[in-house]
N, C-alpha and C positions, 0 to 999 in steps of 0.2 A: 696684673692687678696689684696694687700697692698693699704691703703688709699693714699699712696704717688703717686699711678698711676692714681688717680682721678683728672680730670681737672674740672675747674669751668667756665661755659659759661654764660655770662650776660643774664638775663631773657628776655629782649627785643629781643636779637639775637635769642634765642631759639624759642620765639613766632613767630617772622617773618619767621624763617626757616620753621617752621611747616606750616604756611600759604602758603609759596612758594611751599612746597612739595605737599600739597593738590591741589593747583591751577595747578601745573604741571601734575596732574592726572585728570584734567578736572573738579575739584570741583569748583563751583561758588565762587567768592571771598568772598561774604558775608557769605556763608556757611563755607568756609575755615576759616574765622575769628572766627566763633562760635566754630568750632572744636578745633582750636588752643587755644581759651580762656579756654575751658573746660580742655584741657590737661595741660596748663601752670598753671591753678588753682590747679590742682593736685600736680604738682611739687612744687609750692609755699607753699602748705600746708604740704609738706614733704611726700606725698604719691607717692613714686617713681614708684610703680607698675602700675599706671594709667596715668603717664605723658608722657614726650617725649619718654620714654622707650617703649611706645605702638605705636609709629609712624609707625614702619615697619609692625606691626600687621595689621594696616589698609591698608597699601600699598599692603601687600600680599593678602588681601581679595579683593581689587579692581582688582588687577592683575588676580586673579583667577576667576573673573566674578561673585562673589557671593555677592558683595556689589557694588551698583551703584552710581557713583559720582554725577549724576544729576537727580536722581529720585525725583519726586514731591510728597510730602505728600498730602494725600487726606482726607478731613473731610467727613466721610461716614454718620455720624448721628450727629445732633447738637440740643441740647435743652438749656433751660435757664441755667441749672447748670451742664450739662454733655456734653461730646462729645466722639465720637468714631473716631479714626484716623487710616488710613492705611499708613504706612511708605513706602510701595512699595520698601523695601530693599535698601533705600537710606542711606545717611550718618546719623548715629544715633544721633549725637550731635545736629544738627539743628532741627531734628524732635522732639527730647525730649525738647529742648529749647522752641520751638514754642508751643508745647503741654502744657508745664507748663505756658507759657504766657497766653494761652487760659484759663487754670484753674484759674489763678490769676484774669483775667478780669471777669470771671463769678462770682468768689467769691466777687469781689468788688461790683458787682451789686446785688447779691442774698445771700451773706454770705458764701456760699461754692461752690467750683467748682471742678469737677473731670473729668479727661480725660484718657481714655484707648486707648492703641496703639497696633496694630498688624502689622505683617510683618516688624518688626523693626530690627535694628542692634545695636551692642554694643555702648553705649552712654557715656562711660567714668565713672568718679566717680559719684555715685548716689547722693552724698551730694550736688553737684553743684545745683541741681534743687530745693530742699527745701530751699537752701540759697537764691534763687531768690525770693521765697515767703517771707522769713524773711526780706529781703531788702525792700519788699513792705509792711511791717508791718503786715504780715500774718504768720500763722503756715503752714508749708509745709511738704508733704510726697512724697517719690518716691520709687517705687518698680520695679524690673525687674527680669525675669527669665534668665537663662543662660544655657550653655552647661552642660549636666550631668557630674558631677565630685565628687559629695558627696554621700556617702553611708548612707542609713537609719540605724537607730540603730538596731544592731544585723545582719547587712548585710555587705557584702564586695563589692557589686556591685554599681557603680555610677548610681544614678537614678535622683538626683536633682542637680540643679545648685548651685553655691555659693550664689545666690539669696539674694542680699543685702536689708536691711531695712534702709532707710534714713529719718531723721526727723529734722526739724529746727524750732526754735521759737525765735522771737526777745526778747532782754533783755535790761535792762538799763546799762549793763556792756559794755565794749569796743567791745564785740563780742557776737553773738547770741549763744544760746545753739544749737549745731549741732551734732547729732549722725549719723554716716554713717558706717555701718559694715556689712560684709558678715555674713550669718548665719552658715558658717563653721568656724572652728578655724582659718584657713588662706585661702586665695583664690589663684587661679592659678597665678595671677600676682605677688604675693610675692615669689612664687617658681621661677618664671621667673627672678625676681630680684636676688635671691640667685644663680641662674644659671649664670647670667651675672657676678656676683661678685665671682663666683667659690667658693661658701660656701655651707656647708650642711644645711639642714633644721632640725628643732627639731624633735625628734622621736615621738612626740604626734600629728603631723599634718596629716600624711598619712599612710595608711595601704596597703599592697599588697593583692592579691586575696586569700591569706591564713590567712589574718588578722594580719600579722606581720608588724611591723613598717618599713617604708622606710625613708631614710635621704638623698639619693643622688639625687640632683635636676634634672640633665639631665635624669636620669633613670625614675624619677617620671613623668616628662613632656612627655616622650616617652610612658610610661605605661598607663597613664590615658585614652588617646583616644582608647586604645586597651581593656579597661575595665580590665586591669591587676593591677590597683591600684585605690584607692579612697581617696579623702579628708575626714576628719572626721568632723561631725557637731560640733557646739559649745557644750562644755561639754565632747567631746571626745567619745571614744568607750564605748559601754555598757550603763548602767544606773547609775553607782556609782556616777558619777559627772554630772548627768542630761543631758547626750547627747541627750536624747529624746526631750529636749526642743529646742535645735538647729535644730534637724531634723524636728520637727513639725512647727517651725517658717519658715523654708525653704519651707515646704509644703504650708503654708499660703501664702507666696509670690508667689508661683507657681499658686495657685488658683486665687489670685488677678490679676496676669499678664495674665492669659489665659481665665478665665471664663467670664470676662466682655468685652473682645475684640475679642475672637475667635482665638487668637494667638496659635501657636504651643506650645507644652509643653513636658517636660521631654525628652525622647530620640528622639522626633520629631524635636528638635532644634539642633541636632548634626551637621547638615550641610552636610549630605550625603544621596544620594538616595540608593535604595536597591542594585543597581549594583556597588556601591562604588564611583560613580561620585559625585562631589561636587555640592551643591546647597545652596541658602541663608539659614540663620539660622532661620528666621521667629520668632524672639523673641517677647515677649509681655512686655509692660510697663504699669504702672498705676501711675498717678499723682493726688495729691489732694492739694488744697489750702483752708484755712479757714481764712476768714477776721475777725480779732479780734474785730474790731469796731462794728460788728453786735451782739457782746455779751457784751462787756464792753469797756470803753475807752482804747485806745492803750497804753497810757503812764502808766496807772494803771496796765495793764497786764504785760507790760515790767518790771515794778517794782517788781511784784510778781515773775516772772521768775528769775529776777536778784537776788532776796532775796533767792529763793530756791538754786540758784547756790552758793551764798555766804555762806549760812549755810552749804552746802556740803563741800565747801573748808575749812570751819572752824571747821570741825569735829576733834575729838581727833585723833592725828596721831599715827600710829603703830610705834613700836620701830624701829629706823634706817631710818625713813622717816620724812621729814620736810615739805612736801607739798602734797595736795590733788588736783587733777585736775577734771574739769568738761568737758563734751563732747564739743569739738571744741576749747578748751583752748590751748592745745599743738599746734594744727594746726595754730591757730591765731598767736601764738608767732613765729612759724616757718617762717611765711611769711616775716617778716622783715629780718630774717637771710638770706633767699634765695635771696631776693632783693639785699642785701649787698654783699654776697659772690658769687652769681651766682648758676646756676643749676649744681649739680654734675653729671659728665659724666665719667663713668669708661671705660677702654679700649674696652670691648666688646660692650658697647653701642656706643662708638665712631666709631667702625667699621661699625655698622649699619647706623649711620648718614652719614658717608663717602660714603657708598654704595648708599644710597638714593640720596645724592648730585650728585654723578657721574652718576648714572643710569638715573636720571631724568633731568640732565643738569642744576641743580640749582646752579647758580653762586653767588659768593660774600662771601662765608663762609670758604674759604680755610685757612684763618688765625686762625680759631677757631677749626676746625676739618676736 
């Protein structure tokens, strides 16, 4: 699909449209604002797989009755440094946001705070939540399991989710160090982006049930739920490039997401009953915040983190390369570009936005899409 067909929509317009779409589905306005902020943060950071492109994804789940627009999160167990939360299948973003807020508050008082969540739903980009901790002068972590789509090393069967690991630490640079990555080579969202853009995916991302590469995005998206295809873990197939590392990192995230909260795991989060009817996905999350001031002065810690980042940037460059990036740097630079140019919307995404606007009776956006 030609880039000439991509339109740019102002950030504030996209954000408000998303709020209006959520509110039109009976999501409370404060929760809708959190949902929209997580999604627009993804678009601003250049992560198209988890921004406005996911808006219809949530619409579909609310319409299917497997995600509830007004469910109340419940604190099941609460201690000085930990909490167990039940999301009751409500909107994932507000549950995750408030859970990380709890972890930060506990860390402020006691040095560390951890919150485990069960009966959760998709919460957007994992990196949003450790960035909350970094903004509060803390180190943050976020983990979540997901629908099985990744095959263990030497298997062709999807058993684990793309199970991201997200980490952020404040620095004395203009941006915090922020790593947010799936434990697979690519996640389903990137294949959805390729599908909307009508482009193939690289042959190293996905295998069919015979272990052969797949590159056709629509076919992959159809095959994964049928267990006829699987994403590959970081490192790829086999052990030659350490695919077992990505596989076992995904397993670690599965353990953190389920064993501390009692959440569903592996194929139990597929979202289907034995008779084929749909049900909530019952995901698990785990959040942690570490208050740096309980260990050493914040500014000294930020200087050390910044110096680590600067030394990495200053390493000897490989031939043909004039710059080395650290985690969070490209995303930080993307923000100003998206604010200036607007959020990119290709024709297939535009069709989804028009559908949502018309189906939900959301007015005032006809001049944009």
